[in-house]
C-alpha positions in Angstrom: 0.3 0.1 0.0 1.4 3.2 -1.0 0.7 6.6 1.0 -1.0 9.6 0.6 0.4 12.6 -0.9 -0.8 15.8 -1.9 -2.2 14.1 -5.3 -4.2 12.4 -3.1 -5.3 14.9 -0.4 -5.9 18.1 -3.1 -9.1 17.0 -4.3 -10.8 16.3 -0.7 -10.0 19.8 -0.5 -10.9 21.3 -3.8 -14.3 19.4 -3.1 -14.3 20.5 0.7 -14.0 24.5 -0.5 -16.2 24.0 -3.3 -19.6 22.7 -1.8 -19.1 25.2 1.7 -19.0 28.1 -0.7 -22.0 26.8 -2.9 -24.3 25.3 -0.4 -23.5 27.0 2.8 -21.8 30.4 1.1 -18.9 30.3 3.5 -15.3 30.3 2.2 -12.9 28.6 4.3 -9.1 29.2 4.8 -7.5 25.5 4.5 -4.9 25.1 8.1 -1.7 23.2 7.5 -2.5 19.1 7.5 -1.2 17.8 10.3 -1.3 14.0 12.0 -4.7 13.4 14.4 -5.5 10.7 16.5 -8.8 10.0 16.0 -10.6 10.6 19.3 -13.0 13.3 19.4 -15.3 15.3 22.4 -18.1 15.7 24.0 -19.4 18.8 22.1 -18.1 16.7 18.7 -20.2 15.9 15.6 -18.8 13.3 13.4 -20.0 12.4 9.6 -17.9 9.3 8.6 -18.2 8.6 5.1 -15.9 4.6 3.8 -14.1 4.6 0.7 -13.5 1.9 -1.4 -11.9 0.6 -4.5 -8.2 2.0 -6.0 -8.1 3.9 -2.6 -9.8 2.3 1.3 -10.3 3.8 4.2 -12.2 6.2 6.0 -13.6 10.2 6.0 -14.7 11.9 9.3 -15.9 15.4 8.4 -15.8 16.9 12.6 -18.0 19.9 13.8 -18.6 21.4 16.9 -22.1 21.1 17.4 -21.9 24.6 17.7 -20.6 25.1 13.8 -22.4 21.7 13.1 -25.9 24.0 14.0 -24.4 26.8 12.0 -23.5 24.8 8.4 -27.0 23.7 9.1 -28.1 27.0 9.0 -27.1 27.9 6.7 -28.2 24.7 4.5 -31.2 24.5 5.0 -31.6 28.3 5.4 -33.1 28.8 9.0 -32.2 29.2 12.5 -31.1 25.9 13.5 -29.8 26.2 17.7 -29.7 22.4 18.1 -29.0 18.6 16.1 -31.9 17.4 15.6 -33.0 14.9 13.2 -33.2 17.5 10.3 -30.1 19.4 11.2 -28.3 16.2 10.9 -30.1 15.1 7.4 -28.0 18.3 6.3 -25.5 18.1 7.8 -24.6 14.1 6.5 -25.7 15.4 2.2 -22.7 17.9 2.5 -21.0 15.1 3.6 -22.6 13.2 0.8 -21.7 15.9 -1.8 -18.3 16.2 -0.4 -17.6 13.0 -0.2 -18.5 12.6 -4.4 -17.8 15.7 -5.3 -14.4 14.0 -4.7 -14.6 11.3 -6.1 -15.3 12.8 -9.0 -12.1 14.6 -9.1 -10.3 11.5 -8.2 -11.3 9.7 -11.5 -10.4 12.7 -13.8 -7.1 11.4 -12.8 -8.2 8.0 -12.9 -8.5 6.9 -9.7 -11.7 4.5 -9.2 -13.1 5.3 -5.9 -16.5 4.8 -4.5 -18.4 5.8 -1.5 -20.4 4.4 1.4 -23.4 6.1 3.1 -22.0 8.6 6.5 -22.7 7.3 9.5 -22.6 9.7 12.2 -20.8 9.5 15.4 -21.4 12.3 18.4 -19.6 12.6 22.1 -16.3 11.6 23.5 -15.6 8.8 21.1 -12.5 7.0 19.6 -11.4 5.4 16.1 -9.0 2.8 15.0 -7.1 3.6 11.9 -4.1 0.5 12.8 -4.7 0.6 8.8 -3.4 4.6 7.6 -2.0 7.3 9.2 -5.2 10.1 9.9 -4.3 13.0 8.0 -5.9 16.2 9.6 -7.0 19.4 7.4 -8.1 22.3 9.4 -11.3 24.7 7.7 -11.7 27.9 8.9 -14.1 30.7 8.3 -16.0 33.3 9.7 -12.7 33.9 11.7 -12.9 31.2 14.0 -15.7 28.3 13.3 -13.8 25.5 12.4 -14.2 22.2 10.1 -12.1 19.7 9.7 -11.7 16.7 7.5 -9.7 13.6 8.8 -8.9 11.7 5.4 -7.2 7.6 6.9 -6.5 6.3 3.2 -4.0 3.7 2.2 -4.2 3.7 -2.5 -2.9 0.7 -4.2 
């Protein structure tokens, strides 16, 4: 299995920034990627989407609850103050759009991948990614609101 490189990370960043701009009307600043344990706190909502095909693993898009509510508000075009079925569904759809666009970008590079339906997790949770290191890329908008894109993939 080969390791991740910039050619593997960039499609996630391009898709994330475009979807957030077009669907949530926010411009994000891409932070410096870093290796991160896949532990999340009690104030977290995580959307996990599996990746299969020529690249395998998982992508976890993590939000503090307040940020998830803010993004859901922007998507639903109405105030969202709590994480309920509607707001979580909106956030899951955001994950689907990001990952669908990412898969399309990979296909233009001749890399075939498929994605699984999203799984949501919240609260204190930890995942094991023994097959690949988890690379976290923070996306910041409106000065201090952060969305983490966590990528733990291997390629053949």
